C-alpha positions in Angstrom: 30.8 91.9 -13.6 30.1 88.3 -14.2 29.0 85.8 -11.6 31.0 82.7 -10.6 28.5 80.5 -12.5 29.1 82.5 -15.7 32.8 82.3 -15.2 32.7 78.5 -14.7 30.6 78.0 -17.8 33.0 80.1 -19.8 35.9 77.9 -18.7 34.7 75.1 -21.0 33.8 71.5 -20.1 37.4 70.3 -19.9 38.5 73.1 -17.6 35.4 72.9 -15.5 36.2 69.5 -14.1 37.2 69.6 -10.4 39.8 67.1 -9.4 39.6 66.1 -5.8 41.4 63.9 -3.3 40.2 61.9 -0.2 41.7 62.8 3.2 43.1 59.3 3.7 45.1 59.3 0.5 48.8 60.1 0.7 50.4 63.4 -0.1 52.4 61.7 -2.8 49.1 60.6 -4.5 47.8 64.2 -4.2 51.1 65.5 -5.8 50.7 63.0 -8.6 47.1 64.2 -9.4 48.2 67.8 -9.3 51.1 67.1 -11.7 49.0 65.0 -14.0 46.1 67.5 -14.1 48.4 70.6 -14.1 46.7 72.1 -11.1 48.1 73.8 -8.0 45.5 72.6 -5.4 42.9 69.9 -4.8 39.8 70.1 -2.7 39.8 67.4 -0.1 36.4 65.7 -0.1 34.8 63.2 2.3 31.3 61.8 1.8 30.7 64.4 -0.9 31.6 67.4 1.3 34.6 69.6 1.1 36.6 69.3 4.3 39.8 70.9 3.3 42.1 71.8 0.5 45.7 70.7 -0.2 48.0 72.9 -2.3 51.6 72.9 -3.5 52.2 75.5 -0.8 51.0 73.0 1.9 53.4 70.4 0.6 56.3 72.8 0.6 55.7 74.1 4.1 54.3 71.1 5.9 56.1 68.1 4.3 59.3 69.2 2.6 60.4 71.7 5.2 59.4 69.5 8.1 61.2 66.4 6.8 58.1 64.3 6.4 57.6 61.6 3.8 55.1 62.4 1.2 54.6 58.6 0.6 53.6 58.0 4.3 51.8 61.2 5.2 48.0 61.3 4.7 46.5 64.4 3.0 44.4 65.0 6.2 47.6 65.8 8.1 48.7 68.7 6.0 45.5 70.0 4.3 44.2 73.5 5.1 41.0 72.9 7.1 39.9 76.5 7.2 37.9 76.6 4.0 36.2 79.6 2.5 33.7 78.7 -0.2 31.5 80.7 -2.5 28.2 80.1 -4.3 27.8 80.2 -8.0 25.7 83.4 -7.7 28.7 85.3 -6.2 30.2 88.0 -8.3 33.8 87.7 -9.7 34.5 91.0 -8.0 33.5 89.7 -4.6 35.6 86.6 -5.1 38.6 88.7 -5.9 38.1 90.6 -2.6 37.7 87.4 -0.7 40.9 85.9 -2.2 42.9 89.1 -1.7 41.8 89.7 1.9 42.2 86.0 2.9 45.4 85.5 0.9 44.0 82.6 -1.0 44.9 81.2 -4.4 42.0 78.8 -4.8 38.4 79.1 -4.0 36.0 76.2 -4.0 32.5 76.8 -5.4 29.7 75.0 -3.5 26.0 74.7 -4.3 23.6 72.9 -2.0 26.6 71.5 -0.1 28.2 70.0 -3.2 31.4 71.0 -4.8 30.6 72.4 -8.3 33.8 74.2 -9.2 37.2 75.6 -8.2 38.4 79.1 -9.1 42.0 80.1 -9.1 43.3 83.6 -8.7 44.4 83.3 -12.3 40.8 82.6 -13.5 39.7 85.8 -11.7 42.5 88.0 -13.0 42.0 86.8 -16.5 38.3 87.7 -16.3 39.1 91.2 -14.8 41.6 91.9 -17.6 39.0 90.8 -20.2 36.4 93.1 -18.7 38.7 96.0 -18.6 39.8 95.5 -22.2 36.1 95.4 -23.2 35.4 98.6 -21.3 38.4 100.4 -22.9 37.1 99.3 -26.4 33.6 100.7 -25.6 35.1 104.0 -24.4 37.3 104.3 -27.4 34.2 103.7 -29.7 32.3 106.3 -27.7 35.0 108.9 -28.0 35.2 108.3 -31.8 31.4 108.6 -32.0 30.8 105.1 -33.3 
């Protein structure tokens, strides 16, 4: 199975870019970035370090349902602070386990304390499906004696 670094490299330069937000920016600003970049979560970064993550789920549960104003609420108020990160050398399989066990949809990738990528559950599922399809093809060729 591939490593996180291999998966990030395969995403292509455009899809590798990690969009972030500062903790003092408003939730409305975060929602604007998520909508513009078509992403479901943003790592919250302060002084180059990941200190949290804000997702559409955080907005729905901590702003919309609580009657808060997204224009007046800072990201730091609703971000998830319990962050699990992985290194680029981690396997895709291990990341799937982490995300499943922790019920996460996004997993920041950190190297030497710096954010280098963000994996979504969709990235990992897509890779798992591709690997299974490749294995099936190899087995079919073996059965046919090719």
